[in-house]
Each structure stands twice: as structure tokens, then as C-alpha cells.
C-alpha positions in Angstrom: 21.5 -13.7 3.4 19.2 -16.3 4.6 15.7 -16.2 6.0 15.0 -17.6 9.4 14.9 -21.4 9.5 12.4 -21.3 12.3 9.7 -18.7 12.7 7.1 -18.2 15.5 3.8 -17.5 14.0 1.6 -16.0 16.8 1.0 -12.4 15.7 3.6 -13.0 12.9 4.8 -10.1 10.7 8.3 -11.0 9.6 10.2 -9.6 6.6 12.4 -12.5 5.4 15.3 -11.7 3.0 16.6 -14.2 0.4 19.3 -13.9 -2.2 18.5 -15.6 -5.5 21.5 -17.3 -7.0 22.3 -18.7 -10.4 23.6 -22.2 -11.2 27.2 -21.0 -10.4 26.2 -19.6 -7.0 26.4 -16.0 -8.1 23.6 -13.5 -7.3 21.1 -13.0 -10.2 20.8 -9.4 -11.3 17.1 -8.7 -10.8 17.1 -5.1 -12.1 13.6 -4.6 -13.6 12.6 -8.2 -12.9 9.3 -9.3 -11.5 9.5 -11.9 -8.8 6.6 -13.9 -7.4 6.6 -16.6 -4.8 4.6 -19.7 -4.1 4.6 -21.1 -0.5 3.2 -24.5 0.4 1.9 -24.9 3.9 2.2 -28.1 5.9 -1.3 -29.2 4.7 -0.1 -28.5 1.1 -2.4 -25.5 0.6 -0.9 -22.7 -1.3 -0.1 -19.2 -0.3 1.5 -16.4 -2.4 3.3 -14.0 -0.1 4.2 -10.5 -1.3 7.7 -10.3 -2.8 9.8 -7.1 -2.8 13.1 -6.8 -4.7 15.2 -4.9 -2.2 18.7 -5.1 -3.8 18.2 -5.7 -7.6 21.9 -6.0 -8.6 22.6 -8.2 -5.5 19.7 -10.5 -6.3 18.1 -9.9 -2.9 14.3 -10.2 -2.4 12.2 -10.1 0.7 8.9 -11.9 1.4 6.6 -10.8 4.2 5.4 -13.6 6.4 2.2 -12.5 8.0 -0.5 -14.4 9.9 -2.5 -14.9 6.7 0.6 -16.5 5.0 1.8 -18.6 7.9 -1.4 -20.1 9.2 -0.2 -23.2 11.2 2.8 -24.9 12.8 4.8 -27.2 10.6 7.2 -27.3 7.7 6.8 -24.8 4.8 8.4 -25.0 1.4 8.5 -22.3 -1.2 9.9 -21.2 -4.6 10.6 -17.9 -6.1 9.7 -17.2 -9.8 11.9 -14.4 -11.1 11.2 -13.2 -14.6 13.4 -10.6 -16.4 11.9 -7.5 -18.1 12.0 -9.1 -21.5 9.9 -12.0 -20.2 12.8 -14.5 -19.8 12.7 -16.8 -16.8 16.1 -16.5 -15.1 16.4 -20.3 -15.3 17.2 -20.9 -11.6 15.4 -23.0 -9.1 15.3 -20.7 -6.0 13.7 -22.9 -3.4 13.6 -22.4 0.4 12.0 -23.9 3.5 11.4 -23.1 7.1 9.5 -24.5 10.1 6.8 -22.5 11.9 6.4 -23.0 15.6 3.5 -21.8 17.7 4.5 -19.4 20.5 
């Protein structure tokens, strides 16, 4: 699954799904994991949207893009930080990007 590559941010409230993959392109089992996200806005200010693990064994997470997260038009880049229950970082580099366009 991929999140939208272009989002419209006027009155925005979008749940964007992502699948976190390992180095071999297989879904990371996120059962019991904690996943956070950092999202850099076009002006390089930082936002930390809410992340929900929606399909743990399939590696699927969802971030909610709201008007307080997506605050301006332009290119956004983000990274997920998945940590397993034993404290181990899963060792992936799950990055994503999208463009926000004013309606």
C-alpha cells in the first residue's frame, strides 16, 4: 500500500497507510512494536503525526494527516521509527514523501 503522493490540505483529515519493509522488500512484523513518525514540512519545521499500527503482521501503519500536521503547500518528507517490544530498532529506513497542494 502506498499513501497518496499528492494531498490537498484545505480542511485536511486523511488517514494514509504505509507498509514498512525490510532490506529484502518484505513486510516487517510489527506485532507489539511502537512506531513513531517525524515529518518535515517544506520550511523544514518538524511535525510528529499520530501513527497507528493497523496490520501488525503485514507491517502496515497509518498516519493521520490533519490541518495541524500539513500546514502549507509544498514537498513533505517523513520517516517512520519502528521499535520492537524488546527495544530493538527494526533496522530499516522507512522514508516517504508527498506534495501538499492548496485547494
